C-alpha positions as CSV (number, residue, x, y, z in Angstrom):
1,X,-21.2,-9.4,-51.1
2,X,-23.4,-8.0,-48.3
3,X,-24.4,-11.5,-47.1
4,X,-20.7,-12.5,-47.0
5,X,-19.8,-9.4,-45.0
6,X,-22.7,-10.1,-42.5
7,X,-21.3,-13.6,-41.9
8,X,-17.8,-12.2,-41.4
9,X,-19.2,-9.6,-38.9
10,X,-21.0,-12.3,-37.0
11,X,-17.8,-14.3,-36.8
12,X,-15.9,-11.2,-35.6
13,X,-18.5,-10.7,-32.8
14,X,-18.1,-14.4,-31.8
15,X,-14.3,-14.2,-31.7
16,X,-14.3,-11.0,-29.7
17,X,-16.8,-12.5,-27.2
18,X,-14.7,-15.7,-26.9
19,X,-11.6,-13.6,-26.4
20,X,-13.4,-11.6,-23.7
21,X,-14.3,-14.8,-21.9
22,X,-10.7,-16.1,-22.1
23,X,-9.0,-12.9,-21.0
24,X,-11.5,-12.1,-18.2
25,X,-10.7,-15.5,-16.7
26,X,-7.1,-14.4,-15.9
27,X,-6.3,-15.5,-12.4
28,X,-6.3,-12.9,-9.6
29,X,-8.5,-10.3,-11.2
30,X,-11.0,-8.4,-9.1
31,X,-14.6,-8.0,-10.0
32,X,-14.2,-4.4,-10.9
33,X,-11.4,-5.2,-13.4
34,X,-13.5,-8.0,-14.9
35,X,-16.3,-5.6,-15.5
36,X,-13.9,-3.1,-17.0
37,X,-12.5,-5.7,-19.3
38,X,-16.0,-6.8,-20.5
39,X,-16.8,-3.1,-21.1
40,X,-13.7,-2.9,-23.3
41,X,-14.7,-5.9,-25.3
42,X,-18.2,-4.5,-25.8
43,X,-16.6,-1.4,-27.4
44,X,-15.0,-3.6,-30.1
45,X,-18.3,-5.4,-30.7
46,X,-20.0,-2.2,-31.6
47,X,-18.3,-1.8,-35.0
48,X,-19.3,-5.2,-36.5
49,X,-22.8,-4.9,-34.9
50,X,-23.4,-1.5,-36.6
51,X,-22.1,-2.8,-39.8
52,X,-24.6,-5.7,-39.7
53,X,-27.5,-3.2,-39.6
54,X,-25.9,-0.7,-42.0
55,X,-25.4,-3.4,-44.7
56,X,-29.1,-3.9,-44.9
57,X,-30.9,-2.5,-48.0
58,X,-33.2,-0.3,-45.9
59,X,-30.4,1.3,-43.8
60,X,-30.2,5.1,-43.9
61,X,-27.3,7.1,-45.1
62,X,-26.7,8.3,-41.6
63,X,-26.4,4.8,-40.2
64,X,-24.0,3.8,-42.9
65,X,-21.8,6.9,-42.3
66,X,-21.8,6.3,-38.6
67,X,-21.0,2.6,-39.1
68,X,-18.1,3.7,-41.4
69,X,-16.8,6.1,-38.7
70,X,-16.8,3.4,-36.0
71,X,-15.1,0.8,-38.2
72,X,-12.4,3.3,-39.2
73,X,-11.9,4.1,-35.5
74,X,-11.7,0.4,-34.7
75,X,-8.9,0.0,-37.2
76,X,-7.0,2.9,-35.7
77,X,-7.5,1.4,-32.2
78,X,-6.2,-2.0,-33.3
79,X,-3.1,-0.4,-34.7
80,X,-2.5,1.8,-31.6
81,X,-3.0,-1.0,-29.2
82,X,-1.5,-3.9,-31.2
83,X,1.4,-2.5,-33.1
84,X,2.7,0.8,-31.5
85,X,3.6,-0.8,-28.1
86,X,5.7,-3.4,-29.9
87,X,7.7,-1.3,-32.3
88,X,10.9,-2.4,-30.6
89,X,9.6,-5.9,-29.6
90,X,10.5,-9.3,-31.1
91,X,6.8,-9.8,-31.2
92,X,6.2,-7.0,-33.7
93,X,5.7,-9.2,-36.7
94,X,3.1,-11.6,-35.1
95,X,1.4,-8.6,-33.6
96,X,1.2,-6.9,-37.0
97,X,-0.2,-10.0,-38.6
98,X,-2.8,-10.3,-35.8
99,X,-3.8,-6.6,-36.2
100,X,-4.2,-7.1,-40.0
101,X,-6.3,-10.1,-39.6
102,X,-8.6,-8.4,-37.0
103,X,-8.8,-5.3,-39.2
104,X,-9.9,-7.1,-42.4
105,X,-13.6,-7.2,-41.5
106,X,-13.6,-3.5,-40.5
107,X,-11.7,-2.5,-43.7
108,X,-14.2,-4.5,-45.8
109,X,-17.1,-2.9,-44.0
110,X,-15.7,0.6,-44.7
111,X,-15.1,-0.2,-48.3
112,X,-18.6,-1.7,-48.9
113,X,-20.5,0.9,-46.9
114,X,-18.7,3.7,-48.7
115,X,-19.6,2.2,-52.1
116,X,-23.3,1.8,-51.0
117,X,-23.5,5.4,-49.7
118,X,-21.4,7.2,-52.3
119,X,-24.4,8.7,-54.1
120,X,-26.0,10.1,-51.0
121,X,-23.1,12.0,-49.4
122,X,-23.4,15.2,-51.2
123,X,-27.2,15.2,-51.8
124,X,-28.3,14.7,-48.2
125,X,-28.2,17.6,-45.8
126,X,-27.4,16.3,-42.3
127,X,-27.4,18.5,-39.3
128,X,-24.8,16.1,-37.8
129,X,-22.2,17.5,-40.2
130,X,-22.0,20.7,-38.2
131,X,-18.5,21.9,-37.1
132,X,-20.0,22.1,-33.6
133,X,-20.5,18.4,-33.5
134,X,-19.1,18.1,-29.9
135,X,-21.4,20.9,-28.7
136,X,-24.4,19.3,-30.3
137,X,-23.7,16.0,-28.5
138,X,-23.2,17.9,-25.2
139,X,-26.6,19.6,-25.6
140,X,-28.3,16.4,-26.4
141,X,-29.2,17.5,-29.9
142,X,-28.2,14.3,-31.6
143,X,-30.5,11.2,-31.8
144,X,-30.2,8.9,-28.8
145,X,-28.9,6.0,-30.8
146,X,-26.3,8.2,-32.4
147,X,-25.2,9.6,-29.0
148,X,-25.2,6.2,-27.2
149,X,-23.8,3.8,-29.8
150,X,-21.8,5.9,-32.3
151,X,-20.3,8.5,-30.0
152,X,-19.9,5.9,-27.2
153,X,-17.8,3.8,-29.5
154,X,-15.9,6.7,-31.0
155,X,-15.1,8.1,-27.5
156,X,-14.0,4.7,-26.2
157,X,-11.8,4.0,-29.2
158,X,-10.3,7.5,-29.0
159,X,-9.3,6.8,-25.4
160,X,-7.9,3.4,-26.3
161,X,-5.8,5.1,-29.0
162,X,-4.6,7.7,-26.5
163,X,-3.7,4.9,-24.0
164,X,-1.8,3.0,-26.7
165,X,0.1,6.0,-28.0
166,X,0.9,7.2,-24.4
167,X,2.1,3.7,-23.5
168,X,4.6,3.8,-26.4
169,X,6.1,7.2,-25.5
170,X,5.8,6.6,-21.7
171,X,8.7,4.1,-21.9
172,X,10.9,6.9,-23.3
173,X,9.8,9.6,-20.9
174,X,11.5,10.7,-17.7
175,X,9.6,9.4,-14.7
176,X,8.2,12.7,-13.6
177,X,7.1,13.5,-17.2
178,X,5.4,10.1,-17.4
179,X,3.6,10.7,-14.1
180,X,2.3,14.0,-15.3
181,X,1.2,12.4,-18.6
182,X,-0.6,9.7,-16.6
183,X,-2.5,12.4,-14.6
184,X,-3.3,14.3,-17.8
185,X,-4.6,11.1,-19.4
186,X,-6.8,10.4,-16.4
187,X,-8.1,13.9,-16.6
188,X,-8.9,13.4,-20.2
189,X,-10.7,10.2,-19.4
190,X,-12.9,12.0,-16.9
191,X,-13.7,14.9,-19.3
192,X,-14.5,12.5,-22.1
193,X,-16.7,10.4,-19.8
194,X,-18.4,13.5,-18.6
195,X,-19.0,14.8,-22.2
196,X,-20.3,11.4,-23.2
197,X,-22.5,10.8,-20.2
198,X,-24.1,14.2,-20.1
199,X,-24.8,14.1,-23.9
200,X,-26.5,10.7,-23.7
201,X,-28.5,11.7,-20.6
202,X,-29.8,14.9,-22.3
203,X,-30.5,13.1,-25.6
204,X,-32.5,10.5,-23.6
205,X,-34.4,13.2,-21.8
206,X,-35.2,14.9,-25.1
207,X,-36.3,11.5,-26.6
208,X,-38.5,10.9,-23.6
209,X,-40.1,14.2,-24.1
210,X,-41.1,13.0,-27.6
211,X,-43.1,10.1,-26.0
212,X,-40.5,7.3,-25.9
213,X,-40.1,5.5,-22.6
214,X,-38.1,2.3,-22.9
215,X,-34.9,3.3,-24.7
216,X,-34.4,6.6,-22.9
217,X,-34.8,4.7,-19.6
218,X,-32.3,2.0,-20.6
219,X,-29.8,4.7,-21.8
220,X,-30.0,6.6,-18.4
221,X,-29.7,3.3,-16.4
222,X,-26.6,2.5,-18.5
223,X,-25.1,5.9,-17.8
224,X,-25.6,5.4,-14.0
225,X,-24.2,1.9,-14.1
226,X,-21.2,2.9,-16.1
227,X,-20.5,5.8,-13.7
228,X,-20.8,3.5,-10.7
229,X,-18.6,0.8,-12.4
230,X,-16.0,3.3,-13.3
231,X,-16.0,4.8,-9.8
232,X,-15.5,1.3,-8.4
233,X,-12.7,0.7,-10.8
234,X,-11.0,3.9,-9.8
235,X,-11.4,3.3,-6.1
236,X,-10.1,-0.2,-6.2
237,X,-7.4,0.0,-8.9
238,X,-6.7,3.4,-10.3
239,X,-6.7,5.6,-7.2
240,X,-3.5,4.1,-5.7
241,X,-1.7,4.7,-9.0
242,X,-3.0,8.3,-9.2
243,X,-1.8,9.1,-5.7
244,X,1.7,7.8,-6.4
245,X,1.9,9.5,-9.8
246,X,0.7,12.7,-8.2
247,X,3.5,12.6,-5.6
248,X,6.1,11.8,-8.4
249,X,4.7,14.6,-10.6
250,X,5.2,17.3,-7.9
251,X,8.7,15.9,-7.0
252,X,7.6,14.2,-3.7
253,X,8.3,10.6,-4.7
254,X,8.0,8.4,-1.5
255,X,11.2,6.7,-2.7
256,X,14.4,8.7,-2.1
257,X,16.6,9.3,-5.1
258,X,19.7,7.1,-5.2
259,X,22.6,8.0,-3.1
260,X,25.6,8.7,-5.5
261,X,29.2,9.5,-4.7
262,X,32.4,9.3,-6.7
263,X,35.1,7.3,-4.9
264,X,38.3,5.3,-5.5
265,X,40.4,8.1,-7.1
266,X,37.4,9.2,-9.1
267,X,37.2,5.9,-11.0
268,X,34.1,4.5,-9.3
269,X,30.6,5.9,-8.9
270,X,28.9,4.3,-5.9
271,X,25.1,4.1,-6.0
272,X,23.4,3.1,-2.8
273,X,19.8,3.2,-1.6
274,X,16.7,3.3,-3.7
275,X,16.1,4.4,-7.3
276,X,13.6,7.2,-6.6
277,X,12.5,9.9,-9.0
278,X,15.5,12.1,-10.0
279,X,18.1,9.3,-9.7
280,X,18.9,9.3,-13.4
281,X,19.4,13.0,-13.5
282,X,21.8,12.8,-10.5
283,X,23.8,10.0,-12.1
284,X,23.9,11.8,-15.5
285,X,25.3,15.0,-13.9
286,X,28.0,13.0,-12.0
287,X,29.0,11.1,-15.1
288,X,29.3,14.3,-17.1
289,X,31.4,16.0,-14.5
290,X,33.7,13.0,-13.9
291,X,34.9,11.4,-17.2
292,X,37.4,9.2,-15.3
293,X,34.6,7.0,-13.9
294,X,35.1,3.4,-15.1
295,X,32.9,1.4,-12.7
296,X,29.5,1.7,-11.1
297,X,29.3,0.0,-7.7
298,X,25.8,-0.9,-6.6
299,X,24.3,-1.4,-3.2
300,X,20.5,-1.1,-3.7
301,X,17.2,-2.9,-3.0
302,X,15.6,-1.5,-6.1
303,X,13.1,1.3,-6.8
304,X,11.6,2.8,-9.9
305,X,12.2,0.8,-13.1
306,X,12.1,3.9,-15.3
307,X,15.0,5.5,-13.3
308,X,17.0,2.3,-13.3
309,X,16.4,1.9,-17.0
310,X,17.7,5.4,-17.8
311,X,20.8,4.8,-15.6
312,X,21.3,1.5,-17.4
313,X,21.4,3.3,-20.7
314,X,24.0,5.7,-19.4
315,X,26.0,2.8,-18.1
316,X,25.9,1.0,-21.4
317,X,26.6,4.2,-23.4
318,X,29.7,4.9,-21.4
319,X,30.7,1.2,-21.5
320,X,31.2,1.1,-17.8
321,X,31.7,-1.9,-15.6
322,X,29.3,-2.8,-12.8
323,X,30.2,-4.3,-9.4
324,X,28.2,-5.5,-6.3
325,X,29.7,-6.1,-2.9
326,X,26.6,-6.7,-0.9
327,X,23.3,-6.6,-2.7
328,X,21.5,-5.5,-5.9
329,X,17.8,-6.3,-6.1
330,X,14.8,-5.7,-8.3
331,X,15.3,-2.5,-10.4
332,X,19.0,-2.4,-9.5
333,X,19.6,-5.4,-11.7
334,X,18.8,-3.2,-14.8
335,X,21.9,-1.2,-14.0
336,X,24.0,-4.2,-13.1
337,X,23.2,-6.0,-16.3
338,X,24.1,-2.9,-18.4
339,X,27.8,-3.3,-17.3
340,X,30.5,-4.4,-19.6
341,X,32.3,-6.3,-16.9
342,X,29.8,-7.5,-14.3
343,X,31.5,-8.6,-11.0
344,X,30.0,-9.6,-7.7
345,X,31.2,-11.2,-4.5
346,X,30.2,-14.9,-3.9
347,X,27.8,-13.8,-1.1
348,X,26.4,-10.8,-3.0
349,X,22.6,-11.0,-3.0
350,X,21.4,-10.3,-6.6
351,X,17.6,-10.6,-6.5
352,X,14.9,-10.8,-9.2
353,X,11.1,-10.6,-9.2
354,X,8.2,-9.4,-11.3
355,X,7.7,-5.6,-11.3
356,X,5.2,-3.9,-9.1
357,X,3.5,-0.5,-8.9
358,X,0.6,0.8,-6.7
359,X,-2.8,-0.4,-8.1
360,X,-1.2,-2.7,-10.7
361,X,-3.8,-5.0,-12.2
362,X,-3.2,-8.5,-13.7
363,X,-3.0,-7.3,-17.4
364,X,-0.8,-4.4,-16.5
365,X,1.4,-6.8,-14.5
366,X,1.7,-9.0,-17.6
367,X,2.7,-6.0,-19.8
368,X,5.2,-4.7,-17.2
369,X,6.7,-8.2,-16.8
370,X,7.1,-8.6,-20.5
371,X,8.8,-5.3,-20.8
372,X,11.2,-6.3,-17.9
373,X,11.9,-9.7,-19.5
374,X,12.6,-7.9,-22.8
375,X,15.3,-5.8,-21.1
376,X,16.9,-8.9,-19.5
377,X,16.7,-10.7,-22.8
378,X,18.5,-7.9,-24.6
379,X,21.3,-8.4,-22.0
380,X,21.7,-12.0,-23.2
381,X,19.9,-13.7,-20.3
382,X,18.6,-17.2,-21.3
383,X,15.0,-18.0,-21.4
384,X,15.1,-20.6,-18.6
385,X,16.4,-17.9,-16.2
386,X,13.7,-15.5,-17.5
387,X,11.0,-18.0,-16.8
388,X,12.1,-18.2,-13.2
389,X,12.0,-14.4,-12.9
390,X,8.5,-14.3,-14.4
391,X,7.3,-16.9,-11.9
392,X,8.5,-14.9,-8.9
393,X,5.8,-12.8,-7.3
394,X,6.4,-9.1,-6.9
395,X,6.0,-9.5,-3.1
396,X,8.8,-12.1,-3.1
397,X,12.4,-12.2,-4.3
398,X,14.5,-14.9,-6.1
399,X,18.2,-14.9,-5.3
400,X,19.9,-17.2,-7.8
401,X,23.0,-19.1,-6.6
402,X,26.4,-18.1,-7.7
403,X,26.5,-21.0,-10.2
404,X,23.1,-19.9,-11.6
405,X,24.2,-16.3,-12.0
406,X,27.4,-17.4,-13.8
407,X,25.6,-19.9,-16.0
408,X,23.0,-17.3,-17.1
409,X,25.7,-14.7,-17.8
410,X,24.4,-12.3,-15.1
411,X,27.9,-12.1,-13.7
412,X,31.1,-12.7,-15.7
413,X,33.6,-12.3,-12.9
414,X,33.6,-13.4,-9.2
415,X,35.1,-10.7,-7.0
416,X,36.7,-11.3,-3.6
417,X,35.2,-8.1,-2.4
418,X,36.3,-4.6,-1.3
419,X,37.2,-3.4,-4.8
420,X,35.8,0.1,-4.1
421,X,36.0,2.7,-1.3
422,X,32.5,2.4,-0.1
423,X,33.5,2.6,3.6
424,X,35.0,6.1,3.1
425,X,32.0,7.1,1.0
426,X,28.9,6.1,2.9
427,X,30.0,4.7,6.3
428,X,32.3,5.5,9.2
429,X,32.8,9.2,8.5
430,X,35.0,9.7,11.5
431,X,37.6,7.8,13.5
432,X,35.3,8.0,16.5
433,X,32.4,6.5,14.5
434,X,34.7,3.7,13.3
435,X,35.7,2.9,16.9
436,X,32.0,2.7,17.9
437,X,31.3,0.4,15.0
438,X,34.2,-1.9,15.9
439,X,33.3,-1.9,19.6
440,X,29.8,-3.2,18.7
441,X,31.2,-6.4,17.2
442,X,31.1,-9.1,19.9
443,X,34.4,-10.7,18.7
444,X,36.2,-7.4,18.9
445,X,34.8,-6.7,22.4
446,X,36.0,-10.2,23.6
447,X,39.4,-9.6,22.1
448,X,39.7,-6.3,23.9
449,X,38.9,-7.9,27.2
450,X,41.7,-10.4,26.9
451,X,44.1,-8.3,24.9
452,X,43.7,-4.6,25.9
453,X,44.6,-2.2,23.2
454,X,43.4,-4.5,20.3
455,X,40.5,-2.2,19.6
456,X,42.6,0.9,19.3
457,X,45.2,-0.8,17.2
458,X,42.6,-2.2,14.8
459,X,40.8,1.2,14.5
460,X,44.1,3.0,13.9
461,X,45.2,0.6,11.3
462,X,41.9,0.7,9.4
463,X,41.7,4.5,9.8
464,X,45.2,5.0,8.3
465,X,44.1,3.1,5.2
466,X,40.8,4.9,5.0
467,X,42.4,8.4,5.1
468,X,44.7,7.4,2.3
469,X,41.8,6.6,0.1
470,X,42.3,2.9,0.1
471,X,39.7,0.5,-1.2
472,X,37.6,-1.4,1.3
473,X,39.6,-4.6,1.0
474,X,42.7,-2.8,2.3
475,X,40.8,-1.1,5.1
476,X,39.3,-4.4,6.2
477,X,42.6,-6.2,5.8
478,X,44.4,-3.7,8.0
479,X,41.9,-4.3,10.9
480,X,41.9,-8.1,10.2
481,X,45.7,-8.2,10.5
482,X,45.5,-6.9,14.0
483,X,42.9,-9.6,14.9
484,X,45.0,-12.3,13.2
485,X,48.0,-11.4,15.4
486,X,45.9,-12.5,18.4
487,X,44.9,-15.9,16.9
488,X,48.1,-17.7,17.9
489,X,47.5,-16.8,21.6
490,X,43.9,-18.0,21.3
491,X,45.1,-21.3,19.8
492,X,47.7,-21.6,22.5
493,X,44.9,-21.6,25.1
494,X,42.5,-24.0,23.2
495,X,42.1,-27.5,24.4
496,X,42.5,-30.6,22.2
497,X,38.8,-30.5,21.2
498,X,39.1,-26.8,20.3
499,X,42.2,-27.5,18.2
500,X,40.4,-30.3,16.3
501,X,37.4,-27.9,15.6
502,X,39.8,-25.2,14.4
503,X,41.7,-27.7,12.1
504,X,38.4,-29.0,10.5
505,X,37.3,-25.3,10.1
506,X,40.5,-24.3,8.4
507,X,40.4,-27.3,6.1
508,X,36.7,-26.5,5.1
509,X,37.5,-22.8,4.6
510,X,40.5,-23.6,2.4
511,X,38.5,-26.0,0.2
512,X,35.7,-23.5,-0.1
513,X,38.1,-20.7,-1.0
514,X,39.9,-22.8,-3.5
515,X,36.6,-23.7,-5.1
516,X,36.1,-20.0,-5.7
517,X,39.6,-19.2,-6.9
518,X,43.3,-19.8,-6.2
519,X,43.5,-16.1,-5.2
520,X,40.8,-16.6,-2.6
521,X,42.6,-19.5,-1.1
522,X,45.9,-17.6,-1.1
523,X,44.3,-14.6,0.6
524,X,42.8,-16.9,3.2
525,X,46.2,-18.3,4.1
526,X,47.6,-14.8,4.4
527,X,44.7,-13.7,6.6
528,X,43.5,-11.1,4.1
529,X,40.2,-12.8,2.9
530,X,36.9,-11.2,4.0
531,X,35.3,-14.5,5.0
532,X,31.8,-12.9,5.5
533,X,31.7,-11.6,1.9
534,X,33.4,-14.6,0.1
535,X,32.7,-17.8,2.0
536,X,29.4,-19.2,3.1
537,X,27.6,-17.7,6.1
538,X,27.8,-21.1,7.8
539,X,31.6,-21.1,7.7
540,X,31.8,-17.5,9.0
541,X,29.4,-18.5,11.9
542,X,31.5,-21.6,12.7
543,X,34.7,-19.5,13.0
544,X,32.9,-16.9,15.2
545,X,31.4,-19.6,17.4
546,X,34.8,-21.3,17.8
547,X,36.6,-18.1,18.7
548,X,33.9,-16.9,21.1
549,X,33.8,-20.3,22.7
550,X,37.5,-19.9,23.8
551,X,37.3,-16.1,24.5
552,X,34.4,-16.5,26.9
553,X,36.8,-17.9,29.5
554,X,37.8,-15.7,32.3
555,X,41.5,-16.0,31.4
556,X,43.4,-17.5,28.5
557,X,45.8,-20.0,30.1
558,X,48.4,-21.5,27.8
559,X,48.6,-25.3,27.6
560,X,51.6,-27.3,28.9
561,X,54.3,-27.3,26.3
562,X,54.9,-30.3,24.0
563,X,58.2,-32.0,24.2
564,X,60.3,-31.4,21.1
565,X,60.9,-35.1,20.5
566,X,57.2,-35.9,20.7
567,X,56.4,-33.1,18.2
568,X,59.1,-34.2,15.8
569,X,57.8,-37.8,15.9
570,X,54.3,-36.7,15.2
571,X,55.5,-34.5,12.3
572,X,57.2,-37.4,10.7
573,X,54.1,-39.5,10.9
574,X,52.0,-36.7,9.3
575,X,54.4,-36.1,6.4
576,X,55.7,-39.6,5.9
577,X,54.1,-40.1,2.5
578,X,53.9,-36.5,1.3
579,X,55.8,-35.7,-1.9
580,X,59.0,-33.8,-1.5
581,X,57.6,-30.8,-3.3
582,X,54.5,-30.5,-1.0
583,X,56.7,-31.1,2.0
584,X,59.0,-28.2,1.0
585,X,56.0,-26.0,0.7
586,X,54.7,-27.0,4.2
587,X,58.1,-26.4,5.8
588,X,58.8,-23.1,4.2
589,X,55.5,-21.6,2.9
590,X,57.0,-18.0,2.6
591,X,59.2,-19.2,-0.3
592,X,56.1,-20.2,-2.3
593,X,54.0,-17.1,-2.0
594,X,54.4,-16.6,-5.8
595,X,52.8,-20.1,-6.3
596,X,49.4,-19.8,-4.5
597,X,47.9,-22.9,-6.1
598,X,50.8,-25.1,-5.0
599,X,50.7,-23.5,-1.5
600,X,47.0,-24.1,-1.1
601,X,47.2,-27.7,-2.4
602,X,50.1,-28.5,0.0
603,X,48.4,-26.9,3.0
604,X,45.1,-28.8,2.3
605,X,46.9,-32.0,1.8
606,X,48.8,-31.5,5.1
607,X,45.7,-30.7,7.1
608,X,43.9,-33.8,5.7
609,X,46.8,-36.0,6.8
610,X,46.9,-34.4,10.3
611,X,43.1,-34.9,10.8
612,X,43.5,-38.6,9.7
613,X,46.1,-39.3,12.4
614,X,45.2,-41.1,15.7
615,X,43.9,-38.8,18.4
616,X,47.0,-38.8,20.6
617,X,49.5,-38.1,17.8
618,X,47.2,-35.5,16.2
619,X,46.8,-33.6,19.4
620,X,50.6,-33.6,20.0
621,X,51.2,-32.3,16.5
622,X,48.5,-29.6,16.7
623,X,49.6,-28.4,20.1
624,X,53.2,-28.2,18.9
625,X,52.2,-26.4,15.6
626,X,50.3,-23.7,17.4
627,X,52.8,-23.2,20.2
628,X,55.4,-22.4,17.5
629,X,53.0,-19.9,15.9
630,X,52.4,-18.1,19.3
631,X,56.1,-17.6,20.0
């Protein structure tokens, strides 16, 4: 039996060493972390090594008891590190199987050594059995081998268990509590290391006083090297984490708590900014005080995952919808994915990447990434999408396309924007401020130069909507309606090339809007679509360039009028082969406002026919069309 256990312990040592080689080869690790990893592997090698010697027939009762203690501690460490962190993980079963397999040699060692030593437990008086065991080690009263190997292994495994247990509960702690726990854990590591090092040093000194030279010297050199190695590890990896946790623990998180305001008739909670410490408490209070909230609108570049995770739980618990007008990145996606109905504008930037924290090492990065992916997986996100998230560095950001977001189920409704009252909540707090903002827009400044009073009219129209608590879409539409009234005069001053450019632009915008939804196309035809939020940036820039190209003229001079007969002839050419239904829509579009799909199809068809006409006829028709619009 003992021979078989010796073989099993040798195999355990070989497996642990091989695992150490494989894990320490992870790409991107610093030398300090590699050294720390090997030190960790060495701890787990101590248990089978002690058992090898303790299973010998000449081994003392003390050695057998110490070997039993270390093997029991190793089993506890395996459970704490392998099973506890995965209690709510799909990998719980394979992790449990792995822990059981790794624990079998230790369990057999404990069983066999206990059987071998049973007769000696009560008969042998051992000064090590004192209730002041920790003090005896501190004074150096224990044998050097006992202090170095047994207490070293027990202390290391005790710390590993503490880290494992803390890791489980840290995921359920408020951010500040977790930061304080991290600092306490680090203090415990320092105290344990100090207790262990001082005891080994004093035991080695005592042993040297008895005439031994080699082993005491090796023990002291080991203490010095371990101290230097740990100091390097703290300086390179741990210190940045400690500084950040210390700031969080005292309520001075470098990241500001999320800005939160109830808007839109107390039905929307707008969250903007970063998810700093205290964000979840702020949101919790607002939700408790406002039971009418139905939607959480997000405009955030991320922040603390713990805070975002807690807000996501609140969102899910209240079965709230989530909405993004502009952007939602990193930790913000936790909250967005917790929504029942998840809506975003076509141009909303929803960004994903691996998590990051000051001083994060490669293995911590893997653990944090797996935790993040588990959260996304629980939201129903497919594995292919998660693989792309996992492949995105924390220093970068992946912005999936609208189609990718829809296919992955990240969003389940495309919004045309402006569904909340964010303008009244976080921007343009006064009419004067709104006027300054409008004046800074080059297009508005150019319109004001050619059409004095445009700026004041646009501001007044938007301000009237804002003071009535309107949603952003209505506020923007009010200002846009004033600008749209000037377009016919701009078109009346455009040359033939400018009219061609505008017609191609209109056709491309209508097709792009229709590809999003019939409603988007209908709003575009009515001048109520926020092109910057819904259509591509390229189309928005094309429209701006076209308008500014005409408005840069010193004066807007109307073209010579088209003869009615020429216009009539060109119209007949354009509509010659159109169906009667589409023709009716083109002639009297107001009658078909209730049929937006038909209205869009007819208008697109008409513009395609116009742009396919010979240059001379097309220009006559376009000049005549836009002359009528300007009257």
